[in-house]
C-alpha positions as CSV (number, residue, x, y, z in Angstrom):
1,X,9.6,-21.5,-14.7
2,X,12.4,-20.1,-16.7
3,X,12.8,-19.5,-20.1
4,X,14.3,-22.3,-22.0
5,X,16.3,-20.0,-25.1
6,X,18.2,-17.7,-22.3
7,X,17.6,-13.7,-21.6
8,X,16.7,-11.7,-24.6
9,X,20.1,-10.1,-26.4
10,X,19.9,-6.6,-27.3
11,X,21.2,-5.8,-30.8
12,X,23.6,-3.2,-30.8
13,X,23.8,-0.8,-33.6
14,X,26.9,1.7,-33.9
15,X,25.9,5.6,-35.1
16,X,28.5,5.7,-38.9
17,X,30.4,9.2,-38.0
18,X,30.0,12.2,-41.6
19,X,33.2,10.5,-44.2
20,X,33.3,6.9,-42.5
21,X,34.0,4.3,-45.0
22,X,30.3,2.8,-44.7
23,X,28.8,6.5,-45.5
24,X,31.2,7.0,-48.1
25,X,34.6,6.4,-50.5
26,X,37.3,6.2,-48.1
27,X,39.1,9.8,-48.7
28,X,42.2,8.1,-46.8
29,X,45.4,9.6,-48.1
30,X,49.1,9.0,-47.4
31,X,52.0,11.7,-46.9
32,X,55.8,12.4,-45.9
33,X,56.9,14.6,-44.8
34,X,60.7,16.2,-46.4
35,X,63.0,18.5,-44.6
36,X,65.4,21.2,-45.9
37,X,66.6,22.1,-43.3
38,X,67.2,20.3,-39.6
39,X,65.9,23.4,-36.9
40,X,65.9,21.0,-34.3
41,X,68.4,19.5,-34.7
42,X,66.9,15.9,-33.6
43,X,65.5,13.9,-37.4
44,X,67.3,15.0,-39.8
45,X,67.1,16.7,-43.1
46,X,65.3,14.2,-46.1
47,X,62.3,13.0,-45.5
48,X,61.9,12.5,-42.0
49,X,58.3,11.1,-41.6
50,X,55.2,9.2,-43.2
51,X,51.4,9.7,-41.9
52,X,47.9,9.4,-43.3
53,X,45.3,11.4,-43.9
54,X,42.0,9.7,-42.2
55,X,38.0,10.4,-44.3
56,X,37.6,12.2,-40.9
57,X,40.9,15.1,-41.4
58,X,42.4,13.8,-38.5
59,X,46.1,13.2,-39.5
60,X,48.8,10.7,-37.8
61,X,52.4,11.1,-38.1
62,X,55.0,8.6,-37.7
63,X,58.8,9.6,-37.7
64,X,61.0,8.0,-38.9
65,X,63.8,8.8,-36.5
66,X,66.0,6.8,-34.1
67,X,63.8,7.7,-31.4
68,X,60.3,6.8,-33.4
69,X,56.9,8.3,-32.5
70,X,53.6,9.1,-33.4
71,X,51.4,11.3,-33.0
72,X,47.3,12.6,-33.8
73,X,46.4,15.9,-34.9
74,X,42.7,17.1,-35.7
75,X,44.1,18.3,-39.2
76,X,47.2,18.0,-42.0
77,X,47.1,21.8,-41.6
78,X,47.8,21.4,-38.0
79,X,50.6,19.2,-38.1
80,X,52.2,21.9,-41.0
81,X,51.7,24.1,-38.2
82,X,53.2,22.7,-35.8
83,X,55.5,21.0,-38.0
84,X,56.8,22.9,-41.2
85,X,59.3,25.9,-39.0
86,X,58.5,28.3,-42.0
87,X,58.6,26.5,-45.0
88,X,61.6,24.2,-43.5
89,X,59.7,21.1,-44.2
90,X,57.5,20.0,-46.8
91,X,53.8,17.9,-46.7
92,X,54.4,15.6,-50.3
93,X,51.5,13.9,-51.0
94,X,52.6,10.6,-51.6
95,X,48.4,9.2,-53.1
96,X,46.4,11.2,-55.1
97,X,43.8,13.8,-54.4
98,X,41.1,11.0,-54.2
99,X,38.2,14.1,-53.8
100,X,39.8,14.5,-57.6
101,X,38.4,13.1,-60.7
102,X,41.2,10.2,-61.6
103,X,43.5,12.4,-65.1
104,X,42.9,10.7,-68.5
105,X,45.0,8.5,-69.8
106,X,47.9,9.5,-71.8
107,X,47.5,8.1,-75.6
């Protein structure tokens, strides 16, 4: 005789990654790349890319050029080492640092 309730399904549980939004407050933070000088002759000057640093420290960069692309980096530090061109490109944070307390309101 068969089981009328059907096969028993096991509940899957996912291991929470350290730094995930479930384990602590999310620390995602947006940034822009601003070029003072176009060393490569490809991306131009001014704001050339936008990105986000995730809670785990990894960063994703989206180029705002005609030949748009997206890349993932181990960290913001690695991203700046690759694209900083010895200070010709500056990383500018859009969001405040989520690990710091908010500033006191102005009177």
